[in-house]
C-alpha positions as a Markdown table, in Angstrom:
| # | Residue | x | y | z |
|---|---|---|---|---|
| 1 | Met | 0.0 | 0.0 | -0.1 |
| 2 | Ala | 1.1 | 3.6 | -0.6 |
| 3 | Lys | 2.3 | 5.8 | 2.2 |
| 4 | Phe | 2.9 | 9.4 | 1.7 |
| 5 | Lys | 4.4 | 12.3 | 3.8 |
| 6 | Val | 2.6 | 15.3 | 2.4 |
| 7 | Ile | 4.0 | 18.7 | 3.2 |
| 8 | Val | 1.5 | 21.6 | 2.6 |
| 9 | Ser | 3.2 | 24.9 | 2.4 |
| 10 | Asp | 1.2 | 28.2 | 2.8 |
| 11 | Pro | 3.2 | 31.0 | 1.1 |
| 12 | Thr | 1.1 | 33.8 | 2.6 |
| 13 | Gln | 1.7 | 32.8 | 6.1 |
| 14 | Ser | 5.3 | 31.3 | 5.6 |
| 15 | Lys | 4.2 | 28.0 | 7.4 |
| 16 | Ser | 4.0 | 24.4 | 6.4 |
| 17 | Lys | 2.3 | 21.5 | 7.8 |
| 18 | Val | 3.1 | 17.9 | 7.5 |
| 19 | Val | 0.3 | 15.3 | 6.9 |
| 20 | Glu | 0.8 | 11.6 | 6.6 |
| 21 | Leu | -1.4 | 9.6 | 4.4 |
| 22 | Asp | -1.5 | 5.7 | 4.2 |
| 23 | Gly | -3.7 | 3.1 | 2.7 |
| 24 | Ser | -7.0 | 4.3 | 1.2 |
| 25 | Arg | -6.4 | 7.9 | 2.1 |
| 26 | Ala | -3.3 | 7.9 | -0.2 |
| 27 | Val | -4.9 | 6.4 | -3.2 |
| 28 | Pro | -6.4 | 9.6 | -4.5 |
| 29 | Leu | -2.9 | 11.1 | -5.0 |
| 30 | Ile | -1.6 | 8.2 | -7.1 |
| 31 | Gly | -1.4 | 9.1 | -10.8 |
| 32 | Lys | -1.4 | 12.9 | -10.2 |
| 33 | Arg | 1.3 | 15.0 | -12.1 |
| 34 | Leu | 3.6 | 17.9 | -10.8 |
| 35 | Gly | 1.7 | 21.1 | -11.3 |
| 36 | Glu | -1.8 | 19.7 | -10.9 |
| 37 | Thr | -4.4 | 21.3 | -8.7 |
| 38 | Ile | -6.2 | 19.1 | -6.1 |
| 39 | Asp | -8.8 | 19.7 | -3.5 |
| 40 | Gly | -7.5 | 20.0 | 0.1 |
| 41 | Ser | -10.1 | 17.5 | 1.4 |
| 42 | Val | -7.9 | 14.8 | -0.1 |
| 43 | Val | -5.2 | 15.7 | 2.3 |
| 44 | Gly | -7.6 | 16.4 | 5.3 |
| 45 | Met | -7.6 | 20.3 | 4.7 |
| 46 | Pro | -11.1 | 21.0 | 3.3 |
| 47 | Gly | -11.5 | 24.7 | 2.0 |
| 48 | Leu | -8.1 | 24.8 | 0.1 |
| 49 | Lys | -6.9 | 24.3 | -3.3 |
| 50 | Leu | -3.5 | 22.7 | -3.4 |
| 51 | Lys | -0.9 | 22.5 | -6.2 |
| 52 | Val | 1.5 | 19.5 | -6.4 |
| 53 | Thr | 5.0 | 21.2 | -6.6 |
| 54 | Gly | 7.3 | 18.3 | -6.1 |
| 55 | Gly | 8.4 | 15.1 | -4.1 |
| 56 | Ser | 11.0 | 12.4 | -3.7 |
| 57 | Asp | 11.0 | 8.6 | -4.0 |
| 58 | Lys | 11.9 | 6.0 | -1.3 |
| 59 | Asp | 15.7 | 6.5 | -2.1 |
| 60 | Gly | 15.6 | 10.1 | -2.0 |
| 61 | Phe | 15.7 | 11.0 | -5.7 |
| 62 | Pro | 13.7 | 14.1 | -6.5 |
| 63 | Met | 10.8 | 14.3 | -8.9 |
| 64 | Arg | 11.5 | 16.5 | -11.8 |
| 65 | Pro | 8.7 | 18.1 | -14.1 |
| 66 | Ser | 10.6 | 17.6 | -17.5 |
| 67 | Ile | 10.8 | 13.9 | -17.1 |
| 68 | His | 7.4 | 12.3 | -18.0 |
| 69 | Gly | 6.0 | 9.3 | -16.3 |
| 70 | Gly | 6.5 | 7.5 | -12.9 |
| 71 | Val | 10.0 | 6.3 | -13.9 |
| 72 | Arg | 13.5 | 6.7 | -12.3 |
| 73 | Ile | 16.2 | 7.3 | -14.8 |
| 74 | Gly | 19.6 | 8.8 | -15.3 |
| 75 | Val | 19.5 | 12.2 | -17.2 |
| 76 | Ile | 22.1 | 14.6 | -18.3 |
| 77 | Val | 21.0 | 18.0 | -16.8 |
| 78 | Ser | 22.6 | 21.4 | -16.8 |
| 79 | Lys | 20.3 | 23.1 | -14.3 |
| 80 | Gly | 17.1 | 22.8 | -12.2 |
| 81 | Val | 15.7 | 20.4 | -9.8 |
| 82 | Gly | 18.2 | 17.8 | -8.8 |
| 83 | Phe | 21.3 | 19.8 | -9.9 |
| 84 | His | 22.8 | 23.1 | -9.3 |
| 85 | Pro | 26.0 | 23.6 | -11.4 |
| 86 | Lys | 29.1 | 25.1 | -9.8 |
| 87 | Arg | 30.3 | 26.6 | -13.0 |
| 88 | Glu | 28.6 | 28.1 | -16.1 |
| 89 | Gly | 27.7 | 25.5 | -18.7 |
| 90 | Glu | 28.5 | 22.5 | -16.4 |
| 91 | Arg | 26.4 | 19.4 | -17.2 |
| 92 | Lys | 26.2 | 16.2 | -15.3 |
| 93 | Arg | 24.4 | 12.8 | -15.4 |
| 94 | Lys | 21.9 | 12.6 | -12.4 |
| 95 | Thr | 19.4 | 10.0 | -11.3 |
| 96 | Leu | 16.0 | 11.7 | -11.1 |
| 97 | Arg | 12.3 | 10.7 | -10.8 |
| 98 | Gly | 9.4 | 11.4 | -13.3 |
| 99 | Asp | 6.7 | 13.8 | -12.8 |
| 100 | Val | 3.9 | 11.3 | -11.9 |
| 101 | Ile | 3.2 | 10.2 | -8.2 |
| 102 | Thr | 3.4 | 6.4 | -7.8 |
| 103 | Glu | 3.6 | 4.1 | -4.9 |
| 104 | Glu | 7.4 | 4.5 | -4.9 |
| 105 | Ile | 7.1 | 8.0 | -3.9 |
| 106 | Val | 7.6 | 8.8 | -0.1 |
| 107 | Gln | 7.3 | 12.7 | 0.0 |
| 108 | Val | 4.9 | 14.9 | -1.8 |
| 109 | Asn | 5.3 | 18.7 | -1.7 |
| 110 | Met | 2.4 | 20.9 | -2.1 |
| 111 | Lys | 1.5 | 24.6 | -1.9 |
| 112 | Val | -1.7 | 26.4 | -1.0 |
| 113 | Leu | -3.0 | 28.2 | -4.2 |
| 114 | Glu | -6.3 | 29.7 | -2.7 |
| 115 | Lys | -8.4 | 29.5 | 0.4 |
| 116 | Leu | -12.0 | 29.0 | -0.5 |
| 117 | Lys | -14.8 | 31.0 | 1.1 |
| 118 | Lys | -15.6 | 28.4 | 3.7 |
| 119 | Ala | -12.0 | 28.7 | 5.0 |
| 120 | Glu | -12.4 | 32.4 | 5.5 |
| 121 | Lys | -15.9 | 32.1 | 7.1 |
| 122 | Pro | -15.1 | 31.8 | 10.8 |
| 123 | Lys | -13.4 | 35.3 | 11.1 |
| 124 | Arg | -16.3 | 37.0 | 9.0 |
| 125 | Glu | -18.8 | 35.1 | 11.1 |
| 126 | Arg | -17.4 | 36.3 | 14.3 |
| 127 | Lys | -17.6 | 39.9 | 12.9 |
| 128 | Ala | -21.1 | 39.5 | 11.7 |
| 129 | Arg | -22.1 | 38.1 | 15.1 |
| 130 | Ala | -20.6 | 41.1 | 17.0 |
| 131 | Glu | -22.4 | 43.5 | 14.6 |
| 132 | Ala | -25.7 | 41.8 | 15.1 |
| 133 | Ala | -25.2 | 41.9 | 19.0 |
| 134 | Val | -24.4 | 45.7 | 18.8 |
| 135 | Glu | -27.6 | 46.1 | 16.6 |
| 136 | Lys | -29.8 | 44.1 | 19.0 |
| 137 | Arg | -28.7 | 46.3 | 21.9 |
| 138 | Glu | -29.3 | 49.3 | 20.0 |
| 139 | Thr | -32.9 | 48.2 | 19.2 |
| 140 | Glu | -33.5 | 47.3 | 23.0 |
| 141 | Ser | -32.3 | 50.6 | 24.2 |
| 142 | Gln | -34.7 | 52.6 | 21.9 |
| 143 | Pro | -37.6 | 54.3 | 23.7 |
| 144 | Lys | -40.8 | 52.1 | 23.9 |
| 145 | Pro | -44.1 | 53.4 | 22.7 |
| 146 | Asp | -46.7 | 54.3 | 25.6 |
| 147 | Glu | -48.5 | 51.3 | 27.2 |
| 148 | Ala | -51.9 | 52.8 | 26.2 |
| 149 | Gln | -50.9 | 52.7 | 22.5 |
| 150 | Val | -49.6 | 49.1 | 22.9 |
| 151 | Ser | -52.8 | 48.0 | 24.5 |
| 152 | Gln | -54.9 | 49.4 | 21.8 |
| 153 | Ala | -52.9 | 47.8 | 19.2 |
| 154 | Glu | -53.1 | 44.5 | 21.0 |
| 155 | Gln | -56.9 | 44.7 | 21.2 |
| 156 | Ser | -57.3 | 45.4 | 17.5 |
| 157 | Ala | -55.0 | 42.7 | 16.6 |
| 158 | Ser | -56.7 | 39.9 | 18.8 |
| 159 | Ala | -60.3 | 41.0 | 17.6 |
| 160 | Pro | -61.5 | 38.3 | 15.1 |
| 161 | Ile | -61.8 | 39.5 | 11.4 |
| 162 | Glu | -65.2 | 39.2 | 10.0 |
| 163 | His | -66.0 | 38.4 | 6.4 |
| 164 | Gly | -69.5 | 39.3 | 5.7 |
| 165 | Gly | -70.9 | 37.5 | 8.7 |
| 166 | Glu | -68.7 | 34.4 | 8.5 |
| 167 | Ser | -65.9 | 33.5 | 10.7 |
| 168 | Ser | -62.4 | 33.4 | 9.2 |
| 169 | Glu | -62.5 | 29.5 | 9.3 |
| 170 | Glu | -65.6 | 29.5 | 7.4 |
| 171 | Ala | -64.3 | 32.0 | 4.9 |
| 172 | Thr | -61.1 | 29.9 | 4.2 |
| 173 | Gln | -63.3 | 26.6 | 3.8 |
| 174 | Ala | -65.5 | 28.3 | 1.4 |
| 175 | Ala | -62.6 | 29.6 | -0.6 |
| 176 | Gly | -60.6 | 26.3 | -0.6 |
| 177 | Gly | -63.4 | 24.1 | -1.5 |
């Protein structure tokens, strides 16, 4: 079974989080390519969109986007992932891994692309609740109408409405059928 150590970095906060996936939780990542965008719920972080940026296999060989497939091969490289030349024009044969996540991959690197509205909701929700509480206090502190006016309004509201000599129930029955 596949077992991945997923490292999710958030560039906006300059923080990263490590999540370990194994068994059936790791299966959705198999077959994904470098640069693909996935939903954060696959990694247990709902409300995020994540981009696969890299990884390495069980022997520590890094994944390179220019090598297609899930293979590990020796390639002559001049710069980029897996080789940083000391002199200008230097080339070297390096063993690198392809751009597809397979069961032989151990570490997968991801980056947060965007936070969906649901992830931002708690902060806004707290602010909305605070504003609602302030409005409620303001409406409670407003002067109340005189009790005489309230009692007249209650009496008129509680009086039965007559429809040409019928009660309201008879009127609805006659209209309904």
